[in-house]
C-alpha positions in Angstrom: 112.4 82.0 85.1 110.5 84.2 87.5 108.0 86.6 85.8 107.0 88.6 88.9 106.6 92.3 88.3 106.6 94.5 91.3 106.4 97.8 89.5 106.3 99.1 86.0 110.0 99.8 86.1 110.7 96.1 86.1 108.3 95.2 83.2 111.4 94.0 81.3 111.1 90.7 83.2 108.0 89.9 81.2 109.8 90.2 77.8 112.0 87.2 78.5 109.3 85.0 80.1 107.6 82.1 78.4 104.3 83.9 78.4 105.8 86.9 76.6 105.0 85.2 73.3 101.4 86.3 73.8 100.4 89.8 72.6 98.6 90.6 75.8 99.5 89.5 79.3 97.9 90.3 82.6 98.7 89.5 86.2 97.2 90.0 89.7 98.7 89.1 93.0 99.6 90.2 96.5 102.7 91.2 98.3 103.6 91.4 102.0 104.9 94.9 101.4 105.3 97.1 98.4 109.0 98.3 98.2 110.2 100.4 95.3 113.8 101.6 95.0 114.5 100.1 98.4 111.9 102.3 100.2 108.6 100.9 101.5 105.4 102.4 100.0 103.1 100.6 102.4 104.8 101.1 105.8 105.2 97.3 106.3 101.7 96.4 105.4 100.5 93.9 102.6 98.7 95.1 99.5 97.3 93.9 96.2 98.9 94.5 92.8 98.1 93.9 89.2 98.8 95.0 85.6 98.2 94.6 81.9 100.9 94.5 79.3 101.0 94.4 75.4 104.0 93.4 73.4 104.5 93.8 69.7 106.8 91.5 67.6 108.9 94.6 66.9 109.9 94.8 70.6 107.6 97.7 71.3 105.6 97.2 74.5 103.4 99.2 76.8 101.0 98.7 79.7 99.6 99.8 83.0 100.3 98.6 86.5 98.8 99.4 89.9 99.4 98.9 93.6 98.0 100.0 96.9 100.1 102.4 98.8 100.3 103.8 102.4 103.3 106.1 102.7 102.2 108.4 105.5 99.1 109.8 107.4 98.0 111.9 104.4 98.8 109.2 101.8 97.1 108.4 98.5 95.4 105.0 98.3 96.8 103.8 95.0 99.7 104.1 92.7 99.0 103.6 89.0 101.9 103.5 86.4 101.6 103.7 82.6 104.6 102.8 80.6 105.8 102.6 77.0 109.1 101.0 75.9 111.1 99.3 73.2 113.2 96.1 73.7 115.8 95.9 70.9 118.1 92.9 70.5 121.5 93.9 69.1 122.8 90.3 68.8 122.1 86.9 70.2 123.2 88.0 73.6 123.1 91.8 73.8 120.0 93.9 74.0 118.9 97.5 74.8 115.7 98.3 76.6 114.3 101.9 76.8 111.1 103.0 78.3 109.2 106.0 79.7 106.9 105.6 82.8 104.3 107.9 84.2 103.7 107.5 87.9 100.4 108.7 89.3 99.1 108.6 92.9 95.3 108.5 93.5 93.2 108.9 96.6 94.1 112.2 98.2 93.7 115.4 96.1 96.5 117.1 98.1 99.1 114.6 96.8 98.0 114.0 93.2 100.6 116.7 92.2 103.2 114.1 93.1 102.7 112.5 89.7 106.0 112.4 87.7 107.7 110.8 84.6 110.8 108.7 84.4 113.1 107.7 81.5 114.9 104.3 81.7 117.7 103.0 79.5 119.1 99.5 80.2 121.8 97.4 78.5 121.4 93.6 78.9 123.7 90.6 78.3 121.9 87.2 77.9 118.9 88.9 79.6 120.8 88.2 82.8 123.4 90.9 83.4 121.8 94.4 83.5 123.3 97.9 83.6 120.7 100.6 83.8 120.2 104.3 84.1 116.9 106.1 85.1 116.1 109.8 85.6 113.0 111.7 86.7 113.1 115.4 85.9 110.5 116.3 88.5 110.6 113.5 91.1 107.4 113.3 93.2 106.5 116.9 92.2 109.6 118.3 94.0 110.9 120.2 90.9 114.2 118.4 91.4 115.8 115.8 89.2 116.5 112.3 90.6 118.6 109.7 88.8 119.6 106.1 89.5 122.3 103.8 88.2 121.6 100.0 88.4 123.7 96.9 88.2 122.0 93.6 88.4 122.4 89.9 87.6 119.8 87.1 87.5 120.7 83.4 87.7 118.1 81.0 86.1 118.0 77.3 87.0 114.9 75.7 85.6 111.8 77.2 87.3 113.9 79.0 89.9 115.5 82.4 89.7 118.0 84.2 91.9 118.3 88.0 91.5 121.0 90.3 92.8 120.8 94.1 92.3 122.5 97.2 93.6 121.6 100.8 92.7 122.7 104.3 93.6 119.9 106.8 93.8 120.7 110.5 93.8 119.1 113.9 93.6 120.8 116.1 91.1 119.5 119.1 93.0 117.5 119.4 96.2 116.5 121.7 99.1 115.8 121.1 102.8 112.4 119.6 102.0 113.7 117.1 99.5 116.7 115.1 100.7 117.4 111.8 102.4 117.2 112.8 106.1 120.2 115.1 106.2 120.8 118.7 105.0 123.9 117.5 103.0 122.6 114.0 101.9 121.6 113.8 98.3 122.1 110.0 97.6 121.6 106.5 99.0 122.5 102.9 98.0 120.0 100.1 97.5 120.7 96.4 97.6 118.3 93.5 96.7 118.6 89.7 96.9 115.6 87.8 95.6 114.7 84.1 95.1 111.7 83.2 93.0 110.0 80.2 91.5 107.6 79.9 88.6 105.0 77.1 88.9 102.5 77.0 86.0 100.9 80.5 85.7 102.0 81.4 89.3 105.2 83.1 90.5 106.4 83.2 94.0 109.2 85.5 95.2 111.0 86.1 98.5 113.3 89.1 98.6 115.6 90.9 101.0 115.8 94.7 100.5 118.4 96.9 102.1 119.4 100.6 101.9 121.8 102.7 103.9 118.9 105.0 104.9 117.4 104.9 108.4 114.1 103.4 109.4 112.6 107.0 109.5 112.7 106.8 105.7 111.1 103.4 105.6 114.3 102.3 103.9 116.2 100.1 106.3 116.2 96.3 106.0 113.0 94.7 104.7 111.9 91.1 103.8 108.9 90.6 101.5 107.0 87.7 99.9 104.8 88.0 96.8 102.7 85.8 94.7 101.4 86.6 91.2 99.0 84.9 88.9 99.5 85.4 85.1 97.1 85.3 82.3 97.9 85.3 78.5 95.6 86.4 75.7 
């Protein structure tokens, strides 16, 4: 199955991968565009990404992850995420994954206040069907709560993987400075279709990302290609 990790919020993909038997795992790679929650964080430009993860036999895991970003003229240079979670099998097929992630942006002192925390709870069936909920109490330093509901399914065929995901992102409160392009708009939908292949320690992924936001939000229709190289310790 594909092991590509595009952000700390998708670290669960490592837990079901062949390399996850190692206590430590690292990866480094490149992507044609960094897209998170359907919105571009590099304005259509490529960037480097990498991370380090530790997993205990109890299911407890944690790590750090980083990516270059370029969101606007006065943009930070990097995003660094630190996460801690617990993957708990309930039976041979059902599992629960919970995690807390701290998102930090580095490079411009004026935007470092945009750091925020997010809680994630996901229910999984056969590590393929996913139903998830995420909430950030102070999203991007806005003092407003943002939540997301996710529904995804991943098909595994040998070294190939096909991922389908939809999510609804919503501010639980907002003002004119923090909405999605309209005074009355507090939510948007995200859709993703991805095809990946694992080849030895390498992962390759081609994805189509789509939201119902306009291009002014860097959240229209985007294609991206990424390659990651994994190391186990």
